[in-house]
N, C-alpha and C positions, 0 to 999 in steps of 0.2 A: 623662303627657306625650303630646303629639299626634304619632302616628306619621307622619301625612301631611306634617309639616314636613320630613321627611328626604327628599332627592332619591333617585331611583332609583340613582344612582351609589353611594350608601352601601350599598345592599342587595347589589349585585353587583360590589363591589370595583373600581369604576371602569369596568366594562363595561356597555354598553347592550344588553340582549337584543333582538334583532330576529328575529321569526319568519318563516321563509322556506320556500316550497315551489316546486319546479320540476316542470314536466311536460316530458318529453323524448322524443326519438326513439330512445332506447336507453339503455344503462347506462354507456357509456364517455364520460366528460366531454370528452376530448380530440378525439373524432371525431363524436359524436352531437349532433344539434340540440337546442337549447333552444327549446321551442315556446310555453311560457307560464311566467311567473314572477310571484310575488306576495310581498309583504312586509307583515307586520302589526307595528305599533308598540304598545308597552305602557307604562303608567305607573301610578303610584299615584293613586287618587282622593282626595277629601276625607275619606273614611272610612278611608283607609289600606289599601284593597284594590287589588291589582294588576288592571288592566282593560285591554282592548284599546281603543286610542284612534283608530286609523286603519289602513286597509289600502290598499295600492297594488297594482294588478294590470295586467299587460302581456301582450298577445299578441305573439309574437316570430317574425320571419321566420327560417327556417333560414339559417345562415351559408353562404357559398359552399363547396360541396363537402361539406356536412354529410351524415352518414349518417342515414337514416330506416329503422328496422327496422319491417316490417309488424306484427309482434307487439306492439311498443310502441304503435303508433298504434291498434291494435285495443283494447289495454288502456285507453288514455286516452280513446278516442273522439274524438280531435282529427283533423280533416282539414286539413292545412297549406294546401291550395289552396282552402278554402271562401271564397267571396266576401265573406261577412259577418264574417270573422275580424278584419279591421282590424288585421292584424299590422304591427309596425314593425321596422325594422332593429335587429339585436342591438346594434350600437354606440350607437344612439340610446337604446335602452331602458336599457342599462347606464350610460350617461352620466347619464341622468335619475334612475334609481333610486339609484345610489350617491351622487349629489350630495344626494338627499333624506336618505339614511342619515347622511352626514357632517353635515348640518345638525342632524338629531335628536341626534346624538352631542354636538355643540357645545352645543345648547340645554339638554341634560340635565346638563351638567357632567361627562360621562363622558370617558374617554380613547380608547375604541375600541368598536366594535360586536362582539358575539359572536352568531353565528348559532344560533338555536333551531330545531330541526326534528325531525320524526319520522323516525328513521334519518338523523340530521342530516349525517353525513359525505357521504352521497350528494349532498345539496343543496349542501353547501359545495364539493365538487369541481366541480360545474357552475358555481357562482358564480365560483370562482377562474378557471376556464377561460374563461368569458365575459368576465370583467374583463380577462384577459390578451389575448384576441383583440381586445378593444375598446381596448387600450392605455391602460387606466385607471392613472394614475400614483399616485393616493392611494386605494387600496382600503381602506375603513374597517373591513372585517371582519378579525378575528384569523385568521391564515393556517392554523391547524390546530386550535385549541380550539373546541369547540361545547358546547351544552347540548342533550341528546338526550331528547325527551319519551317515546320508546319505552322507554328505560332508567328514566326517572322514573315512568312509568305502570306498568312492571313492578314497581317497588318499592312504589308507592302502592296499586295496585289488582290486581296479579297479571295484568295484561293488557298486551300489547305491540302488538297490532293497533290502529290508530287508532280505528276504529269501535267496537271492543269496549271500549277504554279510555275513550272518551267516554261510552259507555253506563254503565260502572261508576262514572264520575264524575258521572252525572246530567245529562250534556250531550246534547241532542238531536242525532242524526246521521242524515242522509238519504243512504243509499247511492246513490240515483239522482243526487245532486249530487257525489258523491265523484269524485276524479281531475280536478277543476277546481282549478287552483292557488289561486284566490281562496278557494274553499270549504275546501279542505284546510288552507290557511294559517290561516284564521280559526278553524277547529275546533282546530287544533294550538295556536293562541294561547290559546283558551279553556281548553284542557286544561292548558297551562302555568300560566296564572293561577290556576286552581283548585287545582292542586297546591301552588304557592307560598303561596297564601292559607291553605290548610288546614294546611300545615306551620307557618306563623306562629301560627295560632290554637291549635295543639296545643303551643305553647311551644318549637318547634324553632328559632325565630329571635327574638332579642331585639334591638331597636334599640339602638345604642350611645348612651350618655348624651352630650348635647351638651357641647362644650368651653366652659366658662364662664370660663376664665382670661382676664383682661384682657390 
């Protein structure tokens, strides 16, 4: 039977995995700024392999009164005031991004999105806080469930650091480009796809037989 005939909804119990990374001005989602957010979408190709299909990336203006920790800015290398950043207001970014996620959920036949991330609860906290500040009424993401590639990579490769996990999985990782939301999101998405595909190839997932009843 052809695995690629089955939608992604079948594989993940009605949830659409959406890989997300945020770069922030600190660790507290309720008070610290979101400076960059990216989301990668995945789907099965004609060969039945899970692949990255698209990545959306946004530079974000700190919301009014947002905290910016100097140590966080030094870590990410982001200058919120840089003239070439082309940052947009948080409410605009979240309105556009979550609308795109909702459309992907609908097109895939899924019921809801589930956030995939490396140490995913960190990213989910900021996504939920940003959506609340932006008064998003229909947040497509599950409010507390995630798929964490740090845990998956620890199981699959004995590595929980993203760069080391990618290296163990045979995925090129450039440390000079790390801590960009777009780069980290795409590498996390590649890692997620690699683990899912290997698990399937090893017999850990069997597609359900199609319902042939009239």
